[in-house]
N, C-alpha and C positions, 0 to 999 in steps of 0.2 A: 869728767867720766871720757874713756877710749871712744874716739870716733869710728865708728861703722861705716868701710869703704868696700861698695862692692865692685868686681871685678869680673867680665863678662868671661866665658873661657870659650874657647874654639874648639870643636872638634877632628881629632886626628885620631886614624885607626893605626891600629897595634894588630897587624895580621888582619882577621876577618873582627875585632875587636874594637867598637869605638872608644876613644876613652874622650874626658873631655879635660884641656891643660889650659893652660895660665903660664906664659914666662916668669921666670924666676924676678925677673927684672922688673917686673911691673907690682909684682907683689913687695919685693923691698922698698922699691918708690913711696909705695902707700906707708908703711912703715915707717920708714927715713925721714921724709916729708910731712907729716903730721901724726908721727903717731899711734896708727891707724890700727884699726883691727881690720884685715882683709877679709872678706866675703866672697867668695870663688859662686859662677852664677853658672849653674852648668846651662851649656846652650840647647834647652830643650823646648824653645818658640814660646810666643805669651798662650797657645790651649793650654800648654800645662805648668807656666808658672805667674800666679796672680800678682803681675804687675804693679799695680797700682799697692798693696798690699808688700809686696817686697819693700817698692819707692819710701813710704810712709818709717817701715825702720832704720833706711839706709843714714849715714850724715854727707852720704856725696857716693859717686859716684867714678870712676876710671874706666875711660871705654879706651883699647887700645890698638883699635883704627882695623883689628881681624874682619875674617871675613860675617863672625858673626856677631860685629857688632854695627853689621849694616840691612837696614829693612831690604828683605827679598827683591821688592821691586828697583829700587835704584841700586845695586849692583852695575847696570848696565845701562845708566842714564849718568846722565850729568847733570850736576842738580847747578842751578842757579844762582845766586848770590843777590 
């Protein structure tokens, strides 16, 4: 069965219209690396997307390091290792 790999989108403005986007290099990497079917996850926040349900359906998650991949309270804080 083809694995489903979630890729979180970032929000970019096109004029006054927000667009949910993912760089093609990440989509291509998921396909080429494991033959995955990429699932683009809109940057709507946890209040609008049931993350636990989504996680159960996905076989993996590709975090691109974009702003939408970072929990808002962590954007301006340094994480301890």
